[in-house]
C-alpha positions in Angstrom: -112.9 -136.0 -51.0 -113.0 -135.2 -47.4 -109.8 -134.2 -45.4 -109.6 -136.3 -42.0 -107.5 -134.8 -38.8 -105.4 -138.0 -37.5 -105.1 -137.9 -33.5 -102.7 -140.2 -32.8 -100.6 -143.0 -34.4 -102.9 -145.6 -36.4 -100.5 -148.8 -37.0 -100.7 -150.8 -39.6 -99.1 -153.4 -41.3 -99.0 -153.7 -45.5 -97.8 -156.4 -47.7 -97.0 -152.9 -50.0 -95.2 -149.5 -49.5 -95.6 -148.5 -46.1 -94.0 -145.2 -44.7 -93.9 -144.9 -40.9 -93.5 -141.4 -39.1 -90.7 -141.6 -36.5 -91.1 -138.2 -35.9 -93.1 -135.6 -36.6 -91.2 -132.7 -34.5 -88.4 -130.3 -34.9 -85.2 -129.4 -33.0 -87.1 -128.0 -30.0 -87.7 -131.2 -27.7 -91.4 -131.7 -27.6 -93.1 -134.6 -25.4 -95.0 -136.2 -28.0 -93.2 -135.7 -31.1 -89.4 -136.7 -31.6 -87.5 -135.4 -34.1 -87.7 -135.7 -37.7 -87.4 -139.1 -40.0 -89.6 -141.2 -41.9 -89.5 -145.3 -42.5 -90.3 -146.4 -45.5 -90.4 -150.2 -45.9 -92.1 -152.6 -48.5 -92.0 -155.9 -46.9 -92.7 -157.6 -50.3 -89.7 -156.6 -52.6 -87.8 -156.1 -48.8 -86.6 -152.6 -48.7 -86.0 -151.0 -45.6 -85.3 -146.9 -46.1 -85.0 -144.5 -43.4 -85.3 -140.9 -44.3 -83.1 -138.1 -42.2 -82.2 -139.4 -38.6 -83.0 -136.7 -36.1 -82.0 -138.1 -32.5 -84.2 -140.8 -30.9 -85.2 -141.9 -34.5 -83.3 -145.5 -33.7 -85.8 -146.2 -30.7 -88.8 -145.4 -33.0 -87.7 -147.7 -35.8 -88.1 -150.4 -33.0 -91.1 -148.9 -31.6 -92.8 -149.2 -35.5 -92.1 -153.0 -35.4 -88.7 -153.5 -37.4 -85.7 -154.8 -36.6 -83.2 -151.8 -37.4 -80.5 -154.3 -39.1 -83.3 -154.3 -41.6 -82.3 -150.7 -42.6 -80.1 -150.9 -45.8 -79.9 -147.2 -47.4 -80.1 -144.3 -45.8 -80.9 -140.8 -47.4 -80.7 -137.5 -45.5 -82.2 -134.2 -46.9 -79.8 -131.8 -45.4 -77.6 -132.1 -42.5 -79.3 -129.6 -39.8 -79.2 -131.5 -36.5 -82.7 -131.9 -36.0 -82.1 -134.2 -39.3 -79.2 -135.8 -39.0 -77.9 -135.9 -35.3 -79.3 -139.4 -35.0 -77.1 -140.8 -37.6 -73.6 -141.6 -34.8 -76.3 -143.6 -32.8 -77.7 -145.6 -35.9 -73.6 -146.2 -36.5 -73.1 -147.4 -32.9 -76.4 -149.6 -33.0 -74.7 -151.5 -36.3 -71.6 -151.6 -34.4 -73.0 -154.1 -31.8 -74.6 -156.1 -33.8 -73.5 -159.7 -32.9 -73.6 -161.2 -36.3 -70.2 -160.5 -38.5 -69.2 -159.2 -40.9 -69.8 -155.7 -40.3 -73.0 -154.1 -41.1 -73.5 -152.2 -44.7 -74.9 -149.4 -44.8 -76.2 -146.8 -48.3 -76.1 -143.2 -47.4 -77.5 -140.9 -49.7 -77.3 -136.7 -48.8 -76.4 -133.5 -50.5 -72.8 -132.7 -50.6 -70.8 -132.8 -47.2 -73.1 -135.5 -46.3 -69.3 -137.8 -47.2 -67.3 -135.3 -45.1 -70.1 -135.8 -42.0 -70.1 -139.4 -42.2 -66.3 -140.0 -42.3 -65.7 -137.3 -39.5 -68.3 -139.8 -37.4 -66.1 -142.8 -37.7 -62.3 -141.1 -37.7 -62.5 -138.2 -35.8 -65.2 -138.5 -33.3 -65.6 -142.1 -32.6 -62.8 -144.2 -34.1 -63.8 -147.1 -32.8 -66.6 -147.6 -34.7 -64.9 -147.3 -38.0 -63.7 -151.3 -38.0 -67.5 -152.2 -37.5 -69.4 -150.6 -40.1 -69.0 -149.8 -43.5 -70.8 -147.7 -46.0 -70.8 -146.0 -49.1 -71.7 -142.6 -49.9 -73.3 -141.2 -52.7 -73.7 -136.9 -52.6 -77.2 -136.1 -54.7 -78.6 -132.9 -56.3 -80.5 -133.7 -58.8 -81.6 -136.7 -60.6 -81.8 -140.3 -60.0 -79.9 -141.5 -57.0 -80.6 -145.3 -56.7 -83.2 -148.0 -58.4 -83.5 -151.3 -58.1 -86.1 -154.0 -59.6 -89.1 -152.6 -60.1 -87.6 -149.3 -57.7 -85.9 -146.1 -57.8 -85.3 -142.9 -56.0 -85.1 -139.8 -57.5 -83.8 -136.0 -56.0 -83.9 -132.4 -56.4 -82.6 -129.5 -54.9 -85.1 -127.4 -52.8 -84.9 -124.1 -50.6 -83.7 -124.4 -47.3 -81.6 -121.2 -46.5 -78.4 -121.4 -47.7 -77.6 -124.8 -47.1 -77.6 -127.8 -49.5 -80.6 -129.2 -49.4 -83.0 -132.3 -51.4 -86.3 -133.1 -51.6 -86.4 -137.0 -52.4 -89.3 -138.9 -54.5 -89.4 -143.0 -53.8 -90.9 -144.9 -56.7 -91.8 -148.5 -56.0 -94.2 -150.2 -58.5 -96.9 -148.0 -59.6 -96.8 -145.7 -56.5 -95.0 -142.6 -55.5 -94.0 -141.0 -52.5 -92.5 -137.5 -51.9 -90.8 -136.1 -49.0 -90.1 -132.6 -49.1 -87.2 -132.6 -46.5 -87.4 -128.8 -45.4 -87.8 -126.5 -47.8 -89.7 -123.3 -48.6 -92.1 -123.7 -51.7 -90.1 -123.7 -54.7 -90.6 -124.9 -58.8 -88.4 -128.1 -57.9 -90.5 -129.7 -55.2 -93.5 -128.8 -57.2 -92.1 -130.5 -60.3 -91.2 -134.1 -57.6 -94.3 -134.3 -56.3 -96.4 -134.0 -59.4 -99.6 -137.0 -59.3 -97.5 -138.1 -56.2 -99.8 -140.5 -54.3 -98.3 -139.0 -50.9 -96.6 -136.0 -50.5 -94.9 -135.8 -46.7 -94.4 -131.9 -46.8 -93.2 -129.8 -43.7 -95.4 -127.1 -42.3 -93.0 -125.5 -39.7 -95.1 -122.4 -38.8 -98.0 -120.5 -39.7 -98.9 -118.3 -42.3 -98.7 -115.3 -39.7 -95.8 -115.7 -38.9 -92.4 -113.4 -38.8 -91.0 -113.3 -42.4 -87.4 -113.9 -41.5 -88.7 -117.6 -40.1 -90.5 -118.2 -43.4 -87.7 -117.8 -45.7 -86.6 -121.2 -45.5 -89.6 -123.5 -44.5 -93.3 -123.2 -45.4 -96.8 -122.7 -44.7 -100.4 -124.4 -44.4 -101.5 -122.6 -47.2 -98.4 -122.7 -49.3 -98.4 -126.5 -48.6 -102.0 -126.7 -49.6 -101.3 -124.7 -53.2 -98.3 -126.8 -53.7 -100.0 -130.2 -53.0 -103.0 -128.9 -55.0 -101.1 -128.0 -58.2 -99.2 -130.9 -58.2 -102.4 -133.2 -58.3 -101.0 -135.0 -55.2 -103.9 -137.9 -54.2 -102.9 -137.6 -50.3 -100.8 -134.8 -48.1 -99.4 -135.4 -45.2 -98.0 -132.5 -43.4 -95.1 -132.8 -40.6 -92.4 -131.0 -38.7 -94.4 -128.8 -36.5 -92.6 -126.5 -34.3 -94.9 -125.9 -30.8 -96.5 -123.1 -31.5 -97.7 -124.5 -34.4 -98.1 -127.6 -33.1 -101.0 -126.2 -31.0 -103.1 -125.2 -33.9 -104.1 -128.1 -35.6 -107.7 -127.8 -36.2 -106.8 -124.6 -37.8 -104.1 -125.7 -39.9 -106.4 -128.4 -41.3 -109.0 -125.6 -42.4 -106.6 -123.9 -44.0 -105.4 -127.0 -45.7 -108.8 -128.0 -46.7 -109.7 -124.4 -48.4 -106.8 -125.0 -50.9 -106.6 -128.8 -51.1 -108.9 -131.2 -52.3 -107.4 -134.6 -51.5 -106.4 -136.1 -48.6 -104.9 -135.1 -45.4 -103.0 -136.0 -42.4 -101.1 -134.5 -39.9 -98.4 -136.3 -38.9 -98.1 -138.0 -35.3 -95.1 -139.6 -34.5 -95.4 -143.6 -35.4 -98.2 -143.1 -37.9 -98.2 -145.5 -40.9 -99.5 -144.8 -43.8 -99.8 -147.3 -46.6 -99.7 -145.8 -49.9 
């Protein structure tokens, strides 16, 4: 199957699983790329999952056509600011919704997530404590949560020395995997096996300095892992500004090593799978 370069958002609606790229960028502000975040929905099953929540994610949810109060689960891959800075804004928005009772949110993330969330409502914005309730589960390996004909599992990945996880979302007979931030590792390769869709960070090019590459991935590494895992569709995201300027080169590198469909993430791109 020939790979394709996606140059802009292509909104679609689907009764099955639909992934919206809320942010395809990083912590460095870019005019056309929000900080990291994904929205996974299945209207038929009434699933509304927010995956990472970088700055601006809340506005991107609204722009995608979903009301933010529909979000019931938040999955954090790790607690770096570019992936989690939008959490206080999310709590604030939930606290302002007009209809009681307070909004309830299920939150999942690596060790440290509970302390992070509690600090937001107890130490930084204590007025939120009476307006939002949440349950935090700290996860590193295995099943995270499950429902009727769907489940989420996770595994530890290699992002410098911090706690970080990748997630696999299985809805019916469909599977979507999100790498979070990571260097290539066997855990991610195993988690992504035969996934319908793999969204994998591609922070730097292959010629980047080695100190940058220790906790991130390059186009060659992304393509090799996706091919080895027999992934059907691959979406690259988390582009630093210098990487984002080399889209055609990225695509050519990935085409040489991966035989499936290739997408380069853009904000508000929607992918049915």
